[in-house]
Steps between C-alpha positions, in 0.01 A plus 500: 500500500506124449219309659559225753393226256728643227790514748436135598484392139825683414669347802389146408630547149839613629510207744395260223781618272761463779372185661209295357488283821397796714267628233323161509464518877358855475232385251314340785484806717226759505634856551280736698543869598435541868574768752434252777878417506782750527708340220403163361367161624372170384254241622656232279283561199450877484766768517393827655695821420455835660471742202657787695805283583551355155468825308836608654685186384704494184445209261775272645375561855145426394607184322690396816190563710285283267763220507522524878130459545471225238770301674312534833206338331707236319696391807197516729 
């Protein structure tokens, strides 16, 4: 099974190939596994993902989740 960090890296590579702008935004985020949240959340700098939630997402859903949280941070 792929680790959380490996999954984040793969997602950021896919995002970077499709849209360098969003990849650049995501470079400033710190990604953290946390069961404190049911799905995912951000405090504007860090992105927290529940490992039980994200393990059930396919790659495109996971990429969408990452982009969603990155945009929360980018748009304040």
